[in-house]
Every structure is written in structure tokens, then in C-alpha cells.
Residue, then its C-alpha position, 0 to 999 in steps of 0.5 A: m627529539a625536535e631540531p629546529t628547522d634548517v631552512r635557507i633564506a633567500l634574496s630575490t634579486a628583483s628585490v633589489y629593482p631598479e638597482s643590479t645584480a650585482t647589487a642583490f648580490e653585496t646586499a644579501a651578505r651585508l644583510g646575512y641573507d644565506g644565499v640569491e636567487v637569480m632573476v634572469w632579465t634584462d640585467p646582463v649580468s642576471q644572464d651571465i654566469e660566469a659573472l654570477r659565480r664571481l660575484s657568488d664567489y666574492h661575495g660568499i653568497p650561493v645562488l640556491a634557485v634561478h628564476a627562468p625567464c618569464l616575464l613579459i619584459t624577458q622574452r627576447v632573453w635566452s632566446t625567444d623558445p621558452w623550451v630553450k629558456l628553461q634549458r638554460a636556465r637548468a644548466a645555468a643552476e647546475k653550474l652555480g649549484a642551485s637546486t631550483v628553477v623558478v618557472h611561471p606556466p605559459f602566457r594563454w597566447q604561447r598556444q603549443y607551449a602551453r598545450d606541451f607544458v605538463d609534460g614538457i616540465w616533467r620530461m625536463a624534471n627527469e632529465t637533471d637533480v634540479r628542481f622545476a617548481v612551477e610558480n601560483m600565479y593570479p587572474w589578470r583583472y581591470r576594473d571590474r573585469e577577469m582575464l585568464a592569462y595564464a595557461p593551463d592554468w594561474d592555480v598550478t595546484r590544477h596541474d600534475y608538477r613535481h615541484f611547486t613554488i608559492d608566492l604570497s603576493h601571487t595569491a593576494t592578486a588572485r583573491a585565493d586562500a594560501l593555506e589551502m593552496i599549501d595543503r593541495m601542493g601537499d609534500r610537492l611545496g619545494h620552493v617559497h616566494l615570501a611577500d604581501g599582500r591585499g588583495s589588490a589587482k597588481d601584483e603587491h610583493m609588500v614586505p612580509g607582515r605588511g599585508t593580509q596574506p599568512c606569511a607567519e603562518l605559512l612560516e611557521h608550517l613550513a618548521l613544523t613540516g620538514f619542508d626542504g626547499h629555500v624561503v625567498i624573499e621577493v619584495n617590491t622596493r622599487r618607491a624607496m627613496s634611498s639606499a638605505e630605505r631599502e635595505a631596512d625594507l630587506a632587513e626587516a623582511l629577513a628578520f619576519t621570516r627568520k623569528h616566524l621559522a624560528s617560533a615552531v619546530r620541526v617534526p623529523r622526517r622518519 
């Protein structure tokens, strides 16, 4: 007998930017999300495990994932050594009860880190039950020029990782076929960043359903195949004119996700 999906839906704390990490917990609780993914960045609370634990307990919202500080603006967060950053992200996930650490592939100028990245991620994955889910990125574009900013590759399916994160805003920016990418990921797809895009050179992170990405089809695929990871709403609400407008966008994203996860039934794994 088929079962309803039990995939949990989390709110990325990045989705309330420029509001704070604390605001994200409050918003997730008020809107009925199942948890949060903590984006570790320059907000001191995002870097403080005890502060995150208190927020989680107070709002009754679990931390389901930790996004390691991989952005340009976080180069000095939790050390300048990228491996130390990942070690601290793993420790945070373990202490907070999160199942996943999201990590970007290195920038090309991080040559030693990039050279050792695939083997190093496997070593770290073998030391913990926390999933290190490596996220697909995209080429950087300016007018008609393209720069390959990530190494070993922005398309993480070209390398051997135990778990992947797929981000549909990134597939839009890369002008890649998202459904083909998840086929290549197969049962190593461990985590989803749900957002939309129209194929702009900018990483748009639109509310699902407002762009051209197959967000609904992806969610139905997850439900049908017994996906055992989390779906994280990671959208850009910076242009919201008020907190009410921001919350309306985040409520719409949650409703979209629930609708399309529920529109298919899960086939139990044997």
C-alpha cells in the first residue's frame, strides 16, 4: 500500500535576509515549517551553537541542516582554513541534531583545497553519521563571457560524492536540466534547496512556481521515489517591502512545496 510522503520542509535562515537568524526561527515556527537550515554567515548568532540551540528549543523548531560558510562574504567565518570550517560545521550539526552539512565546491583559486576536495569530503563523511551533501553551482557570466569559478567543477555530478544537494536556482543560472541532474545523482541525492529561476546570469532564488524550473516535477519525483532527505526553502526576499510581504512569500513557498509533495504517493522501499 502506498504511503504519504514524510519529507520534512525546512526554512533556510538565508530566506529572511537582511533579517536575522533569530527572525528565521520565529518565522519558521509561525508559518508551520518543520525545521530550519542554518546558513552560517556573518550574523554572530548563526555561528554560535548554544544560541542556536536556545532558539531551537524556544520556538520548538529543530535544526535539520547546517550550511557551511562557503560564500565570498564568509571567508573569515570559523577560520580561513576551509577544512576547519567543515569540521566546525560537522560539530555544529552533531550538537544540534542536524542530519546534513551543505557544502559548496571550492573556488578555483583555493587550489590546494580544490585538489584535495573530493577525497577530503569522503574522509569527513566516513567519520560521522552527518551527511556532507555537496551542492551544484554554476558558471559565472558577464555579458557573453563565462568564467568557471568552482573546482573541481560547478556540476558536482561529474565527481564522486556520497551525497549531493540540488539547488534549482543554481540549475537555472547554469542553464542546466534539473531533472537530468537528479537522474545522475540517483539515490545519492540527499538534500534539496528549493527555489526557482528564469536562467538569468544572476542567482535569482525566486519563490517556487514563479520561474521556469521544474520545481513541481522535482517534488513529485521525491515523493514517488522515497526520498529520505529534507527540502529546504531557500529564496531571496530582500525586495520585500515589509515583514508581512516577506512572510507571504515564505508561506506561498511552503504551500507550493506541500501541495506537490502530496500530489504523488511514495512507493515504499523494499
